C-alpha positions in Angstrom: 41.1 -44.2 -41.8 42.7 -40.9 -40.8 40.7 -37.9 -42.1 43.9 -36.1 -42.6 44.9 -38.2 -45.6 43.4 -37.9 -49.0 40.1 -39.8 -49.3 38.7 -41.1 -52.7 34.9 -41.3 -53.2 33.7 -45.0 -53.5 31.4 -44.1 -56.3 32.9 -41.5 -58.6 36.5 -42.1 -57.5 37.0 -38.4 -57.0 38.9 -36.8 -54.1 36.8 -35.7 -51.2 38.1 -32.4 -50.2 35.3 -31.0 -47.8 34.4 -33.3 -44.8 30.9 -31.6 -44.8 30.2 -33.2 -48.2 31.3 -36.7 -47.3 29.6 -39.6 -45.7 31.3 -42.5 -44.2 30.2 -46.2 -44.0 29.2 -47.2 -40.5 30.8 -50.6 -40.8 33.8 -50.5 -38.6 35.7 -52.8 -40.7 35.1 -50.8 -43.8 35.1 -47.1 -43.1 34.9 -46.2 -46.9 33.8 -42.7 -47.7 31.7 -41.3 -50.4 30.4 -38.0 -51.6 26.9 -37.3 -50.2 25.7 -36.5 -53.6 27.0 -39.9 -54.9 24.9 -42.0 -52.3 21.8 -41.5 -54.6 19.9 -40.5 -51.3 17.6 -37.5 -51.2 18.3 -34.3 -49.2 15.5 -35.5 -46.7 17.0 -38.8 -46.3 20.4 -37.3 -45.7 18.9 -35.1 -43.0 17.2 -38.1 -41.3 20.8 -39.8 -41.1 22.1 -36.7 -39.4 19.2 -36.3 -36.9 18.3 -39.8 -35.8 20.6 -41.5 -33.4 21.8 -45.0 -34.1 20.9 -44.8 -37.8 24.0 -44.9 -40.0 24.9 -45.2 -43.8 26.5 -48.3 -45.2 28.4 -48.4 -48.4 27.4 -50.7 -51.4 30.0 -53.2 -50.6 28.8 -53.7 -47.1 25.2 -54.0 -48.4 26.2 -56.8 -50.6 27.1 -54.4 -53.4 23.7 -53.0 -53.9 24.0 -50.6 -56.7 20.6 -48.9 -57.1 19.4 -46.0 -55.1 15.9 -47.5 -54.7 17.3 -50.5 -52.8 19.4 -48.1 -50.6 16.2 -46.0 -49.9 14.4 -49.1 -48.9 17.1 -50.1 -46.6 17.1 -46.7 -45.0 13.4 -46.9 -44.4 13.5 -50.3 -42.9 16.3 -49.1 -40.4 14.2 -46.0 -39.6 11.2 -48.3 -38.7 13.4 -50.4 -36.6 14.5 -47.4 -34.8 10.9 -46.1 -34.1 10.1 -49.5 -32.7 13.0 -49.2 -30.3 11.8 -45.7 -29.3 8.3 -47.1 -28.6 9.7 -49.9 -26.4 11.7 -47.4 -24.4 8.7 -45.1 -24.0 6.5 -47.9 -22.7 9.2 -48.9 -20.2 9.4 -45.3 -19.0 5.7 -45.1 -18.5 5.5 -48.3 -16.5 8.4 -47.2 -14.3 6.8 -43.8 -13.5 3.5 -45.5 -12.6 5.4 -47.9 -10.3 7.3 -45.0 -8.6 4.3 -42.6 -8.2 3.1 -42.3 -4.6 -0.6 -43.2 -3.9 -2.6 -40.1 -4.8 -4.3 -38.4 -1.9 -8.1 -38.7 -1.8 -9.9 -35.6 -3.2 -11.0 -33.1 -0.6 -14.4 -33.0 -2.1 -15.4 -36.3 -3.5 -18.0 -34.7 -5.9 -15.3 -32.4 -7.5 -12.0 -33.0 -9.2 -9.2 -32.9 -6.7 -7.7 -29.5 -8.1 -11.2 -27.8 -7.9 -11.8 -29.1 -4.5 -8.6 -27.7 -3.1 -9.1 -24.3 -4.8 -12.6 -24.1 -3.3 -11.5 -24.9 0.2 -8.6 -22.3 -0.1 -11.0 -19.6 -1.4 -13.4 -20.4 1.6 -10.6 -20.2 4.1 -9.5 -16.8 2.8 -12.8 -15.3 2.7 -13.7 -16.3 6.3 -10.3 -14.9 7.5 -10.9 -11.6 5.8 -14.6 -11.6 7.1 -13.2 -12.1 10.6 -10.6 -9.3 10.4 -13.2 -7.0 8.9 -15.6 -7.7 11.9 -12.7 -6.7 14.2 -12.2 -3.4 12.5 -15.9 -2.6 12.5 -16.2 -3.6 16.0 -13.3 -1.2 17.0 -14.8 1.7 15.0 -18.5 1.5 15.7 -18.3 0.8 19.5 -19.4 -2.9 19.4 -17.1 -3.5 22.4 -18.7 -0.7 24.5 -15.9 1.8 23.9 -16.1 4.8 21.8 -13.1 6.6 20.1 -15.1 9.8 19.6 -16.3 10.8 23.1 -14.9 9.8 26.5 -17.2 11.9 28.7 -20.7 13.5 28.7 -21.6 16.3 26.3 -21.2 19.7 28.0 -24.3 21.1 26.3 -26.5 18.2 27.6 -25.7 18.8 31.3 -24.6 22.6 31.0 -21.2 21.6 32.4 -18.1 23.3 31.6 -15.2 20.8 30.8 -11.8 22.3 30.7 -8.9 20.0 29.7 -5.5 21.0 31.1 -2.5 20.8 28.8 -1.3 17.6 30.2 -4.8 16.0 29.6 -4.9 16.8 25.9 -1.2 15.6 25.6 0.4 19.0 25.1 4.0 20.2 26.0 4.7 22.6 29.0 5.8 26.0 28.2 9.4 26.4 27.3 10.0 29.0 30.0 7.9 31.1 32.6 5.4 33.0 30.6 4.5 36.8 31.3 1.8 37.2 33.8 -1.5 38.9 32.9 -2.8 42.0 35.0 -6.1 40.6 36.1 -9.0 41.0 35.7 -9.0 41.2 31.9 -11.3 43.5 30.0 -10.9 42.2 26.5 -11.7 38.9 24.7 -10.6 38.1 21.1 -12.5 35.2 19.3 -10.6 33.6 16.4 -10.7 30.2 14.5 -7.8 27.9 13.8 -8.6 28.0 10.2 -8.0 24.2 9.9 -10.2 21.1 10.1 -12.6 20.8 12.8 -13.2 18.0 15.3 -16.1 16.4 17.2 -14.5 14.1 19.7 -11.9 14.5 22.5 -9.3 12.3 20.6 -9.6 14.3 17.4 -9.7 17.7 19.1 -6.7 16.8 21.2 -4.8 15.9 18.1 -5.8 19.2 16.4 -4.7 21.3 19.5 -1.3 19.4 19.4 -0.8 20.4 15.8 -1.5 24.1 16.6 1.0 23.8 19.6 3.7 22.2 17.4 3.2 24.8 14.7 3.5 27.7 17.2 6.4 26.3 19.2 8.5 24.6 16.5 7.9 26.6 13.4 7.4 30.1 15.0 9.6 29.4 18.0 7.1 30.6 20.5 7.3 29.5 24.2 4.0 27.9 24.2 0.8 27.7 22.2 -0.4 31.1 21.4 -4.1 30.9 22.4 -5.3 31.1 26.1 -8.1 28.6 25.3 -9.4 26.7 22.3 -12.9 25.3 22.1 -13.7 22.0 20.2 -16.6 20.8 18.4 -17.0 18.1 21.1 -18.1 20.8 23.5 -14.9 20.8 25.5 -12.4 23.6 26.2 -8.8 22.9 25.8 -6.5 25.1 27.9 -3.6 26.8 26.4 -1.9 29.6 28.4 -5.0 29.9 30.6 -6.3 33.1 32.4 -3.2 34.1 34.1 -0.6 34.5 31.3 -0.2 36.8 28.3 -1.1 35.0 25.0 0.2 35.3 21.5 -2.8 35.6 19.3 -3.4 39.2 18.3 -0.3 41.3 17.6 -0.4 44.5 19.5 -3.4 43.3 21.8 -2.0 40.2 23.5 -1.4 42.0 26.9 -4.7 42.6 28.5 -6.6 40.1 26.3 -7.8 36.6 26.5 -7.6 34.9 23.0 -10.2 32.0 22.5 -9.9 30.1 19.2 -12.7 27.9 17.9 -11.1 24.7 16.3 -12.1 24.6 12.6 -12.8 26.9 9.8 -16.0 28.9 9.8 -16.0 31.1 6.7 -18.9 29.2 5.0 -20.3 27.0 7.8 -21.4 27.6 11.5 -20.0 26.1 14.6 -22.3 23.4 16.2 -24.2 24.3 19.3 -21.9 22.4 21.6 -18.9 24.5 20.5 -20.9 27.8 20.9 -22.3 26.8 24.3 -18.9 25.7 25.7 -17.5 29.1 24.8 -20.3 30.9 26.6 -19.8 28.8 29.6 -16.1 29.6 29.6 -16.7 33.3 29.5 -19.2 33.0 32.3 -16.6 31.1 34.4 -14.0 33.9 33.6 -16.4 36.4 35.3 -17.2 34.1 38.1 -13.5 33.6 38.9 -12.8 37.3 38.6 -10.5 36.7 35.7 -12.7 38.8 33.4 -14.3 42.1 34.2 -18.1 41.8 34.3 -18.4 44.4 31.6 -15.6 42.9 29.4 -15.7 43.6 25.6 -15.8 40.9 23.0 -14.2 41.3 19.7 -13.7 39.2 16.4 -10.1 38.7 15.5 -10.7 40.6 12.3 -11.5 43.8 14.2 -7.9 44.0 15.5 -5.9 42.4 12.8 -6.0 42.1 9.0 -7.4 38.6 8.8 -10.6 36.8 7.9 -10.7 35.1 11.3 -12.9 34.0 13.0 -14.7 33.4 9.7 -17.7 35.1 8.4 -20.3 32.6 9.9 -18.8 32.7 13.4 -18.3 36.4 13.3 -22.0 36.9 12.4 -22.9 34.9 15.6 -20.6 36.6 18.2 -21.9 39.9 16.9 -25.3 38.9 18.5 -23.7 38.2 21.9 -24.1 40.7 24.7 -20.5 41.7 25.2 -19.6 42.1 21.5 -18.3 45.7 20.8 -17.5 47.6 17.7 -15.5 50.2 19.7 -11.8 49.5 19.8 
């Protein structure tokens, strides 16, 4: 029957205006309609009809003219139980099919533990062993387990009283941008300063510190070379800058006719180590021996010739006890 035509309720014989309030007989040869309220079914039963597939309503005529709502409800319950049985049969079939298609389960990694627990245990063990191995490599590299040290590549100059001077190329520095002004030798004045940065106690670290100073002087200030004539590291080595023969850039107004020696580190509250102090003394002795310094040269702290805290209070106290230190400018 076309739903565009007027439909009459089978029970109350009223016109069915709203399709949402109608219910149609599931018998294909009948297709009679009825108001939902006239079926004598409860709201819950009507919801079951809407939700459960393959469960349909039949009119009284198709149900042998059953007139009572009780018998209609009984038929609905019977149909629902049949539908549940069909679902149970379908579910059993799916379970059997899944068991048949499942591949053979892999044997557990650990026979004494559930399969998932065994896999997790093995995974954790592998990760732990890998991390331990990597940690061992790092420790071996940093603690000299392979017979190589990153902190010192030669003998300590204090132990054998030997002066070790590293040329610019040896500490990885850049050459001067142009020919530097020559000093008039021998020199009569030495100025001691500090770099006012972090110290160092190995050739590798000290070379890196000197490179930072050189980059600052040449790139930030635009100088032709690192300003100091020499730098002294906490490793007991001397790092050559402009050397004995060229005018430095360390003490404004006093560069010409002076040798600027800077201690790598900051010595306002702590003292330089003995290796650093001994290396500086050996350098000064070498300057006199090479006739780069006069035998009666004068030694000054940077603060005596410039408005600065350099070379730091602790280092300044020490150099004031040295033979060539002078308070006369």
